[in-house]
N, C-alpha and C positions, 0 to 999 in steps of 0.2 A: 627678380622676384616674379612668381607666377600668381599674381593677385588681380582680380577683376571686380569692379564695383558694379553691382546690379542696382540701378536706380529707376525712377519712373517719372512720368509727367505729372503724377499726383498720387493720391491715395486710392486704393481699390481699383487699380488698373491691371492687377494680376502678377505683381512682382514675385510673390512667393511661389506660385505655380511655375512661373517662367524660370525662376532660379532652380527649382527642382528639376525642371526639364533640361536645362543646360547641364546640371550636375549629372543627369543620366547619360547625356550625350558624351560628356567627358569620360565618364566611367566606361562606356562602351568603347571609347577611343583609346583606352589603356591608361588613363590618368586616374589619380585618386582625388576626387573632389572633397573639399572641406568647406562647410558653410558657416559663415559668421554673421550674426546679427548684432551690430554694435549697440543698439538701444531698442528695447521692446517696451511699449507702453500699454497699460490697461489689461495686462495678462499676468496671472500669478506664476510662480515658479513651476516649471514643467509644462507650461502652456505657451502659445505664441507661434511665431512664424517658423523658427528653427525646428521645434518639435513637429510642426505640420509637415515640413519638408521630409523629416525622417520617416514619419508615418506614410507619406506618399511614395517615397523612393526606396526606403529601407536603408538609406545611408545614415549611419550613426554619427559620422563626423559632422556635428552641428553644434555650435556654441552661441550662447547669448551672453554678451558682456555686461550690460547694464539694464536694469528694469526700473520703470517708474509707474506709479499706480494708476493715474488717469489716462484715458485714451486720447491724448493730445500730442502735439509736437513734443519730442523728448525734453527740450529745454524748458518749455512751458510747464510740462508735468513735473519736472525736477523743481522748478521754482515754487510751484503751488504746494508741493509736498515738503518744501524746505530741505531738499536733499542736495548734496554736492553735485555740481555740473561735471560731466565727464570732460577731461582735458584732451585736446586734440593729439598732442604728442604721446600721451599715455595710451590712448586707443590705438594709434598707429603702431606703437611698439607691441602691443598685445596681438594685433593682427599679424604683424611680421613674424611673431613667435610661432605661428601655425604653419608658416611656409617651409617647405622642404622639397628636395628633388622628387620629381614625379607627381607632385601634388599641385592642384590649382585651387587657390582659396577664392571662393565666391563670397563677396561681402554684400549682403542685402540691406539696402538703406531703409530709412523710415520715411514714407511719403515721397515727396519729390526731391529733386536735386538740391534745392536751396532751403529745405526744411532745416531748422537749427537743431543740431544734436547737442552741442554744448552751448554755453552762454554766448559765444561769439564765433562759432564755426558750424559749417554745414557739411553734407556729404560731398559736395564739390571740393571743399577745403581738404577733406580726408583723402579724396582721390589724388589731389595735387601733392599732399604730404607723402603719400605712398608712391607717387609716380605711376599710378595704376590707371589703365584704360577703363572706360565705362561702357555698359550696355544700357540702353534706355527702353524700358517697357512702357508701352502706351496703349490707350484705348484706340479703337478704329472707327467709332461712331461719330456723329456730328460734333464738331469742335475739336476733334483730335489733331487735325493738321496744324492748327494754331498752337495747341499745347506742345506738340512734338517739335515744331520749329522753334518755339521759344526756349525749350529745354536744350536742344542741340546748340542753339545760338549762345545760350548762357555758358554751356560747357566749353565750346570752342573759344569764346572770349576769355576764358580762364586758362586756356592752354591745354585743356584736357583732350585726350584721344577718345573719340566715340567709335566703338567697334561696329555699332549698328543698332537698329531698332528691333524690338520684338512686339508684335501685336498681340494683346491679351484678349482672351475670351471671345473668339470668333464664332458666331452662331452657324448652324448647319445651313440655314437659309438667310444670308446676310441681307440687310436692307440696302437701299440705293446709296446712302451715304457711306456705309461700310465698303461696298463694292468699289465705289469711286476712290475712297481714301486708300484702299490697298494699292491702287495704281499711283496715287499722288504722293504718298508718304515719302518715298525715296527722292522724288523730284523736288519737293519743297524743302526738305531737310538737307539734301546733299549727301546722305549716308544710306547704306544698304539696309534693307529689311532682312534680318537673319531668319525670321520664321514667324509663325502664328500659332497661338495656343487655342485649341478648340474649346468652345464654351462647355463648361461642366467637367473639364479634365481634372480639376481639383477634387472631384468626388469619385473618380475612378478607383478601382482596386489597385493595390500596389503592383500586382503582377501585370495588369494591363498598362499602367502608366510607365513602368520601367521598359516594357517592350515597345511601346509606341512613341514615347517622348522623343527619342533621338530623331524620329522621322518628321518632327515638327519643323526642323530647321534645314537650311541650305546644306548640301552635302559636305562642304568644307568648313562647317562651323567650328569644329574642334581645332583645325589648323589655324583658323583666324584668331580664335581666343588664345591659344597657347603661343602663337607667334608674337602677337602684340603685347602679351603680358609678361614675356620674358625680359 
């Protein structure tokens, strides 16, 4: 299977823009990206992260599987709305149905790696169920080393393959903590940094984003993603 889980060290670290950028890199590399959002909260039909990726990249292959009304962890939002919880095996089978030769399915999680999607399972459990590697999107400001190390440690403890980190929203003039953390992230986590997303890239025009996004990453990012996800 060519499935990769895009997760993060928390909320608002840039997962959606990073997922769109990886999709653009895959497309440029000759693959067909397909984006899946297992659970979206706080957004009505036609809104949310999957439509944002489509607007940013022009890639129409983007699906949202479940929606819950309040902008909370999916399991919490489902409980408060008295809605059925998504079942792990059902979600995994739905994601597998999108996989086909020449395609890479990018699964964008909700919040961090251990946020509950269903009543008793997380994105980490979904990655294990699918046998899929993960990419961790992280901030690079003060506190990001601790967040990234904890996330990578939690993933490896569960037997997950971490393809690398992506630093989200890097300003043109980074402060001291960001400059130092760019050097220290691969050291403290033990995994490579695949690239950095410039601050404001989520507001770029589609033409500019599609053209420049593949350049955010290390030159062999497509080979790394497709090799480890097969």
